[in-house]
VOPAGU-2260 file (C-alpha; in pm, 1 decimal, decimal comma):
REM VOPAGU-2260
SITE   aa  ch    i         X         Y         Z
SITE  MET   A    0   22150,2  -10121,7   -5738,8
SITE  LEU   A    1   21982,4  -10326,2   -6010,8
SITE  PRO   A    2   22004,2  -10203,5   -6370,5
SITE  GLU   A    3   21701,3  -10023,0   -6503,1
SITE  THR   A    4   21499,4  -10266,2   -6712,0
SITE  PRO   A    5   21124,8  -10307,4   -6758,3
SITE  SER   A    6   21140,7  -10489,7   -6425,0
SITE  THR   A    7   21307,7  -10222,3   -6213,9
SITE  ALA   A    8   21199,0   -9878,2   -6339,9
SITE  ALA   A    9   21129,4   -9686,4   -6020,8
SITE  ALA   A   10   20840,7   -9453,1   -6097,8
SITE  PRO   A   11   20576,7   -9481,5   -5822,1
SITE  ASP   A   12   20260,4   -9514,3   -6033,7
SITE  PRO   A   13   20082,4   -9707,6   -5760,0
SITE  VAL   A   14   19720,5   -9736,0   -5850,7
SITE  ASP   A   15   19681,9   -9863,4   -6208,0
SITE  PRO   A   16   19675,2  -10242,6   -6208,7
SITE  GLY   A   17   19684,0  -10260,1   -6589,3
SITE  SER   A   18   20008,3  -10062,7   -6611,1
SITE  LEU   A   19   20161,9  -10272,2   -6335,0
SITE  LEU   A   20   20052,7  -10593,0   -6505,7
SITE  ALA   A   21   20219,7  -10486,2   -6830,6
SITE  ARG   A   22   20547,7  -10440,9   -6644,8
SITE  LEU   A   23   20513,5  -10780,3   -6478,2
SITE  ILE   A   24   20442,5  -10958,1   -6807,6
SITE  ALA   A   25   20758,8  -10804,2   -6955,7
SITE  ILE   A   26   20969,7  -10983,6   -6694,3
SITE  ASP   A   27   21068,0  -11338,3   -6785,4
SITE  SER   A   28   20989,9  -11557,8   -6483,5
SITE  VAL   A   29   20969,4  -11904,3   -6638,6
SITE  ASN   A   30   20999,5  -12180,3   -6379,5
SITE  PRO   A   31   21334,8  -12356,3   -6438,8
SITE  ASP   A   32   21199,3  -12678,1   -6287,0
SITE  LEU   A   33   20959,9  -12687,5   -6582,6
SITE  VAL   A   34   21192,2  -12553,2   -6853,3
SITE  ALA   A   35   21567,0  -12609,3   -6827,3
SITE  GLY   A   36   21739,8  -12272,1   -6815,3
SITE  GLY   A   37   21421,7  -12085,6   -6722,8
SITE  ALA   A   38   21478,0  -11738,4   -6578,8
SITE  GLY   A   39   21321,2  -11812,0   -6238,9
SITE  GLU   A   40   21182,4  -11554,0   -6001,1
SITE  SER   A   41   21484,1  -11340,1   -5905,8
SITE  VAL   A   42   21421,8  -11039,0   -6130,9
SITE  ILE   A   43   21046,9  -11027,0   -6078,1
SITE  ALA   A   44   21088,8  -11064,7   -5700,0
SITE  ASP   A   45   21336,1  -10772,8   -5706,7
SITE  PHE   A   46   21089,1  -10560,8   -5898,9
SITE  CYS   A   47   20796,0  -10639,2   -5669,8
SITE  GLY   A   48   21011,0  -10578,5   -5362,2
SITE  GLU   A   49   21124,4  -10237,3   -5487,2
SITE  TRP   A   50   20772,0  -10140,8   -5595,3
SITE  LEU   A   51   20625,8  -10229,3   -5255,8
SITE  ALA   A   52   20914,0  -10085,0   -5053,7
SITE  ALA   A   53   20858,6   -9751,6   -5232,1
SITE  ARG   A   54   20505,5   -9759,2   -5092,8
SITE  GLY   A   55   20601,7   -9821,2   -4731,1
SITE  PHE   A   56   20602,6  -10202,3   -4717,2
SITE  GLU   A   57   20883,2  -10387,3   -4543,9
SITE  ALA   A   58   21016,9  -10650,7   -4780,3
SITE  HIS   A   59   21153,5  -10992,0   -4683,4
SITE  ARG   A   60   21326,8  -11206,2   -4944,9
SITE  LEU   A   61   21321,0  -11580,7   -4878,3
SITE  GLU   A   62   21561,0  -11788,0   -5085,5
SITE  LYS   A   63   21638,3  -12134,8   -4955,0
SITE  ARG   A   64   21695,7  -12238,8   -5314,7
SITE  PRO   A   65   21939,6  -11996,0   -5481,0
SITE  GLY   A   66   21781,8  -11811,9   -5769,4
SITE  ARG   A   67   21429,6  -11910,7   -5663,2
SITE  PRO   A   68   21320,9  -11637,1   -5420,3
SITE  SER   A   69   20981,2  -11563,3   -5272,9
SITE  LEU   A   70   20893,6  -11215,6   -5147,2
SITE  VAL   A   71   20692,7  -11135,2   -4835,8
SITE  ALA   A   72   20598,6  -10766,5   -4807,0
SITE  ILE   A   73   20421,7  -10635,2   -4497,1
SITE  ALA   A   74   20235,4  -10317,1   -4415,4
SITE  ARG   A   75   20241,0  -10332,1   -4036,8
SITE  GLY   A   76   19921,0  -10247,6   -3855,8
SITE  THR   A   77   19881,9  -10027,3   -3552,1
SITE  GLY   A   78   19767,1  -10323,6   -3343,4
SITE  GLY   A   79   19443,7  -10490,2   -3240,8
SITE  GLY   A   80   19330,9  -10581,8   -3590,7
SITE  ARG   A   81   19323,9  -10897,2   -3797,4
SITE  SER   A   82   19608,8  -10982,5   -4034,9
SITE  LEU   A   83   19540,3  -11080,5   -4395,3
SITE  MET   A   84   19777,2  -11253,0   -4637,8
SITE  LEU   A   85   19734,3  -11221,0   -5012,8
SITE  ASN   A   86   19914,2  -11500,5   -5195,0
SITE  GLY   A   87   20015,5  -11525,1   -5561,2
SITE  HIS   A   88   20287,2  -11698,1   -5759,4
SITE  LEU   A   89   20554,6  -11522,1   -5959,9
SITE  ASP   A   90   20657,2  -11812,0   -6183,4
SITE  THR   A   91   20508,1  -11897,2   -6521,7
SITE  VAL   A   92   20516,6  -12193,0   -6753,9
SITE  GLY   A   93   20741,7  -12183,8   -7060,8
SITE  LEU   A   94   20747,5  -11936,0   -7347,8
SITE  ALA   A   95   20803,3  -12180,8   -7634,8
SITE  GLY   A   96   20505,9  -12220,4   -7865,4
SITE  TYR   A   97   20344,0  -11894,6   -7757,4
SITE  ASP   A   98   20166,6  -11716,6   -8044,3
SITE  GLY   A   99   20365,6  -11393,4   -8072,2
SITE  ASP   A  100   20610,0  -11238,8   -7827,9
SITE  PRO   A  101   20509,7  -11373,0   -7484,0
SITE  LEU   A  102   20696,2  -11094,3   -7301,2
SITE  ASP   A  103   20544,4  -10807,6   -7500,8
SITE  PRO   A  104   20208,7  -10720,4   -7341,0
SITE  GLN   A  105   19951,2  -10630,8   -7602,6
SITE  VAL   A  106   19604,9  -10479,7   -7543,8
SITE  ARG   A  107   19323,5  -10569,2   -7781,7
SITE  ASP   A  108   18947,3  -10555,7   -7729,4
SITE  GLY   A  109   18973,7  -10487,8   -7358,2
SITE  LYS   A  110   19215,3  -10775,1   -7301,5
SITE  MET   A  111   19585,6  -10780,6   -7219,3
SITE  PHE   A  112   19779,8  -11063,5   -7380,9
SITE  GLY   A  113   20111,0  -11215,1   -7270,6
SITE  ARG   A  114   20255,4  -11510,2   -7085,3
SITE  GLY   A  115   20132,7  -11502,1   -6726,5
SITE  ALA   A  116   19865,2  -11238,9   -6790,0
SITE  PHE   A  117   19598,3  -11480,5   -6666,3
SITE  ASP   A  118   19806,3  -11728,6   -6466,3
SITE  MET   A  119   19875,5  -11532,8   -6260,4
SITE  LYS   A  120   20045,5  -11198,3   -6296,6
SITE  GLY   A  121   19702,5  -11038,5   -6320,6
SITE  GLY   A  122   19636,1  -11157,2   -5965,1
SITE  ILE   A  123   19979,0  -11035,5   -5851,3
SITE  ALA   A  124   19915,6  -10688,8   -5998,2
SITE  ALA   A  125   19570,1  -10667,2   -5840,4
SITE  MET   A  126   19682,2  -10768,6   -5493,1
SITE  MET   A  127   19982,7  -10532,1   -5500,7
SITE  VAL   A  128   19775,2  -10234,4   -5609,3
SITE  ALA   A  129   19492,1  -10322,7   -5370,5
SITE  ALA   A  130   19729,9  -10344,0   -5075,2
SITE  ALA   A  131   19890,3  -10012,2   -5172,5
SITE  ARG   A  132   19551,2   -9845,2   -5202,7
SITE  ALA   A  133   19414,0   -9989,1   -4879,1
SITE  THR   A  134   19712,9   -9863,9   -4680,2
SITE  ALA   A  135   19777,6   -9537,3   -4866,8
SITE  GLY   A  136   19595,2   -9330,3   -4603,6
SITE  GLY   A  137   19795,4   -9478,8   -4318,3
SITE  PRO   A  138   19828,9   -9814,4   -4147,6
SITE  LEU   A  139   19528,3  -10029,4   -4073,7
SITE  ARG   A  140   19488,7  -10198,6   -3736,0
SITE  GLY   A  141   19598,7  -10537,1   -3868,8
SITE  ASP   A  142   19896,3  -10635,3   -4082,0
SITE  VAL   A  143   19859,2  -10660,6   -4459,5
SITE  ILE   A  144   20090,9  -10932,9   -4590,0
SITE  LEU   A  145   20170,2  -10996,0   -4955,1
SITE  ALA   A  146   20327,6  -11334,1   -5033,8
SITE  CYS   A  147   20464,4  -11331,8   -5389,6
SITE  VAL   A  148   20588,4  -11687,3   -5411,4
SITE  ALA   A  149   20809,4  -11905,1   -5626,9
SITE  ASP   A  150   20740,0  -12240,6   -5787,0
SITE  GLU   A  151   20363,9  -12284,0   -5769,4
SITE  GLU   A  152   20371,5  -12424,7   -6121,6
SITE  HIS   A  153   20589,8  -12716,5   -6011,3
SITE  GLY   A  154   20624,1  -12809,1   -5643,6
SITE  SER   A  155   20498,6  -12507,5   -5444,0
SITE  PHE   A  156   20811,3  -12486,4   -5232,5
SITE  GLY   A  157   20768,2  -12106,6   -5231,8
SITE  THR   A  158   20449,4  -12105,6   -5024,2
SITE  GLU   A  159   20592,7  -12383,5   -4806,5
SITE  GLU   A  160   20896,7  -12166,0   -4733,5
SITE  VAL   A  161   20679,9  -11861,3   -4658,0
SITE  LEU   A  162   20470,4  -12060,0   -4410,5
SITE  GLU   A  163   20780,9  -12161,6   -4216,9
SITE  SER   A  164   20822,2  -11798,4   -4105,3
SITE  PHE   A  165   20492,5  -11614,7   -4158,2
SITE  THR   A  166   20128,1  -11665,3   -4073,6
SITE  ALA   A  167   19805,8  -11463,5   -4079,8
SITE  ASP   A  168   19451,6  -11467,8   -3949,8
SITE  ALA   A  169   19324,6  -11537,6   -4302,6
SITE  ALA   A  170   19441,9  -11548,7   -4662,9
SITE  ILE   A  171   19322,3  -11491,6   -5018,5
SITE  VAL   A  172   19492,3  -11670,5   -5306,4
SITE  ALA   A  173   19452,2  -11454,3   -5616,0
SITE  GLU   A  174   19469,4  -11735,9   -5872,6
SITE  PRO   A  175   19237,5  -11674,3   -6170,8
SITE  SER   A  176   18878,6  -11771,5   -6092,3
SITE  HIS   A  177   18672,7  -11557,9   -6334,2
SITE  LEU   A  178   18565,4  -11340,4   -6037,7
SITE  GLU   A  179   18395,5  -11641,9   -5882,2
SITE  VAL   A  180   18441,1  -11732,1   -5516,4
SITE  THR   A  181   18629,6  -12061,6   -5511,7
SITE  LEU   A  182   18588,6  -12257,4   -5189,5
SITE  ALA   A  183   18726,3  -12601,6   -5273,5
SITE  HIS   A  184   18964,0  -12785,0   -5503,2
SITE  LYS   A  185   19085,8  -13135,8   -5558,9
SITE  GLY   A  186   19412,2  -13280,4   -5436,5
SITE  PHE   A  187   19627,5  -13539,3   -5605,7
SITE  ALA   A  188   19854,4  -13831,9   -5531,0
SITE  TRP   A  189   20107,6  -13983,7   -5772,7
SITE  PHE   A  190   20210,0  -14347,3   -5745,6
SITE  ASP   A  191   20453,8  -14569,3   -5931,0
SITE  VAL   A  192   20373,9  -14937,9   -5982,2
SITE  GLU   A  193   20653,9  -15163,6   -6101,9
SITE  ILE   A  194   20538,3  -15500,8   -6233,3
SITE  GLU   A  195   20816,6  -15760,1   -6229,1
SITE  GLY   A  196   20858,1  -16028,0   -6493,9
SITE  ARG   A  197   21148,6  -16243,5   -6611,0
SITE  ALA   A  198   21362,5  -16167,8   -6913,4
SITE  ALA   A  199   21405,2  -16444,8   -7169,3
SITE  HIS   A  200   21453,9  -16483,1   -7543,5
SITE  GLY   A  201   21130,3  -16460,6   -7736,5
SITE  SER   A  202   21179,2  -16817,1   -7856,4
SITE  ARG   A  203   21178,6  -16953,4   -7500,0
SITE  PRO   A  204   20834,6  -16868,7   -7354,0
SITE  GLU   A  205   20875,3  -17135,8   -7087,8
SITE  LEU   A  206   21156,3  -16926,5   -6935,6
SITE  GLY   A  207   21005,4  -16580,0   -6959,5
SITE  ILE   A  208   20740,5  -16385,5   -6767,5
SITE  ASP   A  209   20594,4  -16098,0   -6969,3
SITE  ALA   A  210   20583,5  -15799,0   -6730,8
SITE  ILE   A  211   20390,8  -15590,1   -6984,2
SITE  ALA   A  212   20117,5  -15851,7   -7018,4
SITE  LYS   A  213   20098,3  -15877,3   -6638,7
SITE  ALA   A  214   20069,3  -15497,4   -6619,9
SITE  GLY   A  215   19768,0  -15523,2   -6848,1
SITE  HIS   A  216   19574,4  -15686,4   -6564,8
SITE  PHE   A  217   19654,8  -15385,9   -6346,4
SITE  LEU   A  218   19550,7  -15136,0   -6614,9
SITE  VAL   A  219   19213,9  -15309,4   -6654,5
SITE  ALA   A  220   19169,8  -15304,2   -6276,1
SITE  LEU   A  221   19263,1  -14935,1   -6269,8
SITE  GLU   A  222   18989,2  -14859,4   -6521,4
SITE  GLU   A  223   18744,2  -15055,0   -6304,3
SITE  LEU   A  224   18856,8  -14855,2   -6001,0
SITE  GLY   A  225   18779,4  -14535,0   -6191,0
SITE  ARG   A  226   18425,9  -14656,0   -6261,6
SITE  TYR   A  227   18384,4  -14746,6   -5894,0
SITE  LEU   A  228   18500,8  -14401,0   -5783,1
SITE  ALA   A  229   18247,2  -14237,0   -6014,5
SITE  LEU   A  230   17968,0  -14418,6   -5827,5
SITE  ARG   A  231   18072,8  -14294,6   -5483,0
SITE  PRO   A  232   17878,0  -14014,3   -5311,3
SITE  ALA   A  233   17984,7  -13692,0   -5481,7
SITE  HIS   A  234   18123,0  -13380,1   -5317,7
SITE  PRO   A  235   17865,7  -13101,7   -5378,9
SITE  LEU   A  236   18115,5  -12879,3   -5563,2
SITE  LEU   A  237   18384,8  -13119,2   -5684,5
SITE  GLY   A  238   18209,1  -13442,8   -5770,7
SITE  THR   A  239   18407,4  -13761,5   -5710,7
SITE  GLY   A  240   18771,7  -13856,3   -5713,1
SITE  THR   A  241   18929,8  -13994,1   -6029,9
SITE  VAL   A  242   19223,5  -14211,8   -6129,8
SITE  HIS   A  243   19417,2  -14257,3   -6453,2
SITE  ALA   A  244   19737,0  -14415,8   -6580,0
SITE  SER   A  245   19973,3  -14137,3   -6683,0
SITE  VAL   A  246   20296,6  -14297,2   -6806,5
SITE  ILE   A  247   20398,9  -14652,6   -6892,5
SITE  HIS   A  248   20745,0  -14793,0   -6972,0
SITE  GLY   A  249   20841,9  -15150,2   -7040,6
SITE  GLY   A  250   21052,0  -15378,7   -7253,2
SITE  GLN   A  251   21378,6  -15343,4   -7441,5
SITE  GLU   A  252   21345,3  -15510,4   -7781,6
SITE  PRO   A  253   21100,1  -15717,5   -7985,2
SITE  SER   A  254   21277,9  -16049,8   -7927,1
SITE  THR   A  255   21290,4  -16037,9   -7544,9
SITE  TYR   A  256   21028,7  -16101,6   -7279,0
SITE  PRO   A  257   21019,2  -15779,4   -7070,9
SITE  ALA   A  258   21157,6  -15813,8   -6718,0
SITE  ARG   A  259   20960,4  -15519,6   -6583,8
SITE  CYS   A  260   20688,6  -15271,1   -6667,5
SITE  HIS   A  261   20660,7  -14938,2   -6490,3
SITE  VAL   A  262   20324,3  -14758,3   -6460,7
SITE  THR   A  263   20283,8  -14407,8   -6315,6
SITE  LEU   A  264   19932,1  -14310,3   -6215,8
SITE  GLU   A  265   19753,1  -14009,5   -6075,7
SITE  ARG   A  266   19466,9  -14021,6   -5830,3
SITE  ARG   A  267   19273,4  -13693,7   -5796,4
SITE  THR   A  268   19123,5  -13665,8   -5448,2
SITE  VAL   A  269   18828,5  -13478,2   -5298,1
SITE  PRO   A  270   18785,2  -13363,3   -4936,7
SITE  GLY   A  271   18769,5  -13667,5   -4711,4
SITE  GLU   A  272   19024,6  -13859,7   -4920,6
SITE  SER   A  273   19396,4  -13879,3   -4846,0
SITE  ALA   A  274   19717,4  -14019,1   -4992,4
SITE  ASP   A  275   19720,8  -14281,8   -4717,2
SITE  GLY   A  276   19371,1  -14391,5   -4813,9
SITE  VAL   A  277   19465,7  -14402,6   -5182,4
SITE  GLU   A  278   19767,4  -14618,2   -5103,1
SITE  ARG   A  279   19546,1  -14865,8   -4917,4
SITE  GLU   A  280   19302,3  -14860,8   -5208,1
SITE  LEU   A  281   19572,7  -14937,7   -5464,5
SITE  THR   A  282   19731,7  -15204,1   -5245,9
SITE  ALA   A  283   19396,9  -15381,5   -5222,4
SITE  VAL   A  284   19363,1  -15373,7   -5602,5
SITE  LEU   A  285   19714,3  -15510,4   -5654,0
SITE  GLU   A  286   19674,2  -15779,5   -5388,9
SITE  ARG   A  287   19353,9  -15901,9   -5554,3
SITE  ILE   A  288   19539,2  -15937,8   -5883,9
SITE  ALA   A  289   19834,0  -16109,6   -5715,8
SITE  GLY   A  290   19591,6  -16358,2   -5564,1
SITE  THR   A  291   19433,7  -16451,5   -5897,0
SITE  VAL   A  292   19697,4  -16397,5   -6168,3
SITE  PRO   A  293   19993,3  -16641,2   -6164,0
SITE  ASP   A  294   20341,5  -16486,4   -6141,4
SITE  PHE   A  295   20210,5  -16135,4   -6071,0
SITE  TYR   A  296   20468,7  -15947,0   -5865,7
SITE  TYR   A  297   20458,5  -15575,3   -5799,7
SITE  ARG   A  298   20612,6  -15286,7   -5608,0
SITE  LEU   A  299   20401,5  -14980,8   -5516,2
SITE  THR   A  300   20578,5  -14650,7   -5443,7
SITE  ARG   A  301   20415,2  -14324,5   -5339,2
SITE  GLY   A  302   20530,7  -14005,9   -5513,0
SITE  LEU   A  303   20429,2  -13641,8   -5477,2
SITE  HIS   A  304   20093,2  -13586,9   -5312,8
SITE  ARG   A  305   19892,0  -13279,1   -5216,0
SITE  GLU   A  306   19577,5  -13257,3   -5006,0
SITE  PRO   A  307   19240,4  -13138,3   -5135,3
SITE  PHE   A  308   19105,0  -12810,1   -5000,7
SITE  GLU   A  309   18767,4  -12700,3   -4870,2
SITE  ALA   A  310   18694,6  -12362,1   -4711,1
SITE  ASP   A  311   18438,9  -12290,5   -4442,9
SITE  PRO   A  312   18177,5  -12077,9   -4624,3
SITE  GLU   A  313   18103,8  -11902,1   -4295,0
SITE  ALA   A  314   18465,6  -11801,0   -4232,2
SITE  LEU   A  315   18500,3  -11426,4   -4182,7
SITE  VAL   A  316   18734,4  -11380,6   -4478,1
SITE  VAL   A  317   18489,1  -11561,3   -4706,7
SITE  ARG   A  318   18194,4  -11353,6   -4589,8
SITE  THR   A  319   18392,9  -11029,9   -4612,1
SITE  LEU   A  320   18518,2  -11087,4   -4964,7
SITE  THR   A  321   18179,5  -11214,1   -5080,9
SITE  ARG   A  322   18013,6  -10897,4   -4951,7
SITE  HIS   A  323   18260,4  -10671,4   -5132,3
SITE  ALA   A  324   18233,4  -10879,3   -5449,1
SITE  HIS   A  325   17855,1  -10836,4   -5436,9
SITE  GLU   A  326   17895,3  -10459,6   -5405,0
SITE  VAL   A  327   18142,0  -10430,1   -5695,1
SITE  LEU   A  328   17975,5  -10680,5   -5928,6
SITE  GLY   A  329   17619,8  -10568,7   -5850,2
SITE  ARG   A  330   17513,2  -10929,4   -5786,9
SITE  PRO   A  331   17606,6  -11216,7   -5558,2
SITE  PRO   A  332   17923,4  -11380,9   -5687,7
SITE  VAL   A  333   17910,4  -11736,7   -5815,8
SITE  VAL   A  334   18043,8  -11990,6   -5565,9
SITE  ARG   A  335   18247,6  -12265,5   -5725,6
SITE  ALA   A  336   18526,1  -12521,9   -5692,8
SITE  GLU   A  337   18828,2  -12604,5   -5908,4
SITE  PRO   A  338   18941,9  -12946,6   -6027,0
SITE  PHE   A  339   19309,7  -12846,7   -6011,9
SITE  TRP   A  340   19531,3  -12804,6   -5705,9
SITE  THR   A  341   19644,7  -12467,0   -5563,2
SITE  ASP   A  342   19844,3  -12329,3   -5271,6
SITE  CYS   A  343   19514,4  -12286,0   -5080,5
SITE  ALA   A  344   19564,8  -12638,1   -4948,4
SITE  LEU   A  345   19900,4  -12545,4   -4792,9
SITE  LEU   A  346   19755,9  -12235,6   -4626,7
SITE  ASP   A  347   19459,0  -12433,6   -4497,5
SITE  ARG   A  348   19687,1  -12705,7   -4359,7
SITE  ALA   A  349   19883,6  -12433,3   -4178,1
SITE  GLY   A  350   19563,1  -12329,2   -4000,7
SITE  ILE   A  351   19497,8  -12015,8   -4207,6
SITE  PRO   A  352   19135,3  -11981,0   -4326,7
SITE  CYS   A  353   19146,4  -11895,9   -4696,2
SITE  LEU   A  354   18973,0  -11892,0   -5032,1
SITE  LEU   A  355   19063,4  -11841,4   -5396,4
SITE  PHE   A  356   18946,1  -11541,3   -5596,6
SITE  GLY   A  357   19094,3  -11391,7   -5911,7
SITE  VAL   A  358   19059,7  -11243,1   -6257,6
SITE  ASP   A  359   18866,7  -11343,6   -6565,9
SITE  GLY   A  360   19043,8  -11438,3   -6886,8
SITE  ALA   A  361   19177,3  -11750,4   -7053,7
SITE  GLY   A  362   19481,8  -11931,4   -7186,4
SITE  ALA   A  363   19665,2  -12064,4   -6882,6
SITE  HIS   A  364   19957,3  -12272,1   -7018,5
SITE  ALA   A  365   19825,0  -12215,8   -7372,7
SITE  ALA   A  366   19960,7  -12060,9   -7692,5
SITE  THR   A  367   19752,9  -11746,4   -7635,1
SITE  GLU   A  368   19691,4  -11607,9   -7286,3
SITE  TYR   A  369   19502,4  -11301,2   -7177,3
SITE  VAL   A  370   19333,0  -11127,3   -6887,2
SITE  ASP   A  371   19009,5  -10932,0   -6916,2
SITE  LEU   A  372   19113,0  -10582,4   -6804,5
SITE  ALA   A  373   18769,8  -10490,4   -6668,7
SITE  SER   A  374   18789,6  -10793,9   -6441,6
SITE  LEU   A  375   19136,9  -10686,8   -6331,1
SITE  ASP   A  376   18997,7  -10350,6   -6220,0
SITE  ARG   A  377   18704,3  -10517,4   -6043,9
SITE  LEU   A  378   18932,5  -10764,3   -5868,1
SITE  THR   A  379   19150,4  -10477,6   -5747,5
SITE  ASP   A  380   18847,3  -10291,9   -5611,6
SITE  ILE   A  381   18714,9  -10604,7   -5437,2
SITE  LEU   A  382   19051,1  -10682,6   -5278,5
SITE  THR   A  383   19098,3  -10319,9   -5170,4
SITE  GLY   A  384   18765,6  -10318,1   -4988,3
SITE  THR   A  385   18825,0  -10660,8   -4838,6
SITE  ILE   A  386   19167,9  -10564,7   -4703,1
SITE  ALA   A  387   19044,7  -10238,4   -4552,2
SITE  ASP   A  388   18741,9  -10410,1   -4396,1
SITE  PHE   A  389   18907,8  -10726,2   -4267,4
SITE  CYS   A  390   19221,1  -10560,9   -4127,8
SITE  SER   A  391   19030,5  -10281,4   -3955,6
């Protein structure tokens, strides 16, 4: 039995997303891979599991990494219907620098403030309440699956772990989208380039090779590559891919020629681009420099990379949610794309048709963060109708 805290109070008040969101904000779930000593997802996963179990969901706790659990809660269907997964992340970025108490939810002018209110405990609250409402009258024909995952803010191992054991006919990621139907987002690929020089005393230029100066040729070429990418045919929602140098290290002291210079770069990708293609692109750039600049030696290493995402606008889950959004909003929802990466790409790669749709608000990763409470109610209504329709 867990102690009673704001995260584990057991009253079954199932249908008010604002009240549920306040309880979620009060739980510290800072990602410890972002902030050393962060609380992680254990307490909030316990709370969500208890809340959903009290409403008839079977709860599965996945915890390959101790202290970093994801929760999968299922309302089993009677059979013959489609299954739908709603995905949201439990972790938040850090609390330091927040304006006020980040774990004390405050309501002002129709907005709820607190760390994670927008990104993305508002989405978690909406999908939990929507699933509870949609199944309150009895099971649907298809399974309703809630994936409350760890670590989206860092490496997304939570959704990866969920997909090792669970699947669905479709999915909705409830990341904040301002109640706009999000059908695509960019991917990214990180690369390290180490430029090799030769250390020597600053008074002996004939012995040294300045790795930092050599790296300058690469940085100029990287800027030229960015201009070239901007001229490529643009994706209709995302535009073109981009590239930038992120981090540079080199040298030891003023009186020594630097033996090496290390550049980390990020390449943002659009559908049709891949990490393999980016690696070939960068290799071609580096080889051109090596062929024209004397004593230019390099090593290219691929780091973390994630695929871009693009949904089929005619997929049943997209059409179903869009119809319910139209009914609730009183107008066709805006269709959009996001420049940042989300877990949609992992679901799509696993063969699960999906889209992103979430609350309105502002302040993700910022000193002030809030969710618009009217949008939270609308999101809950849209998800409730979508679940009942799709899984029937």
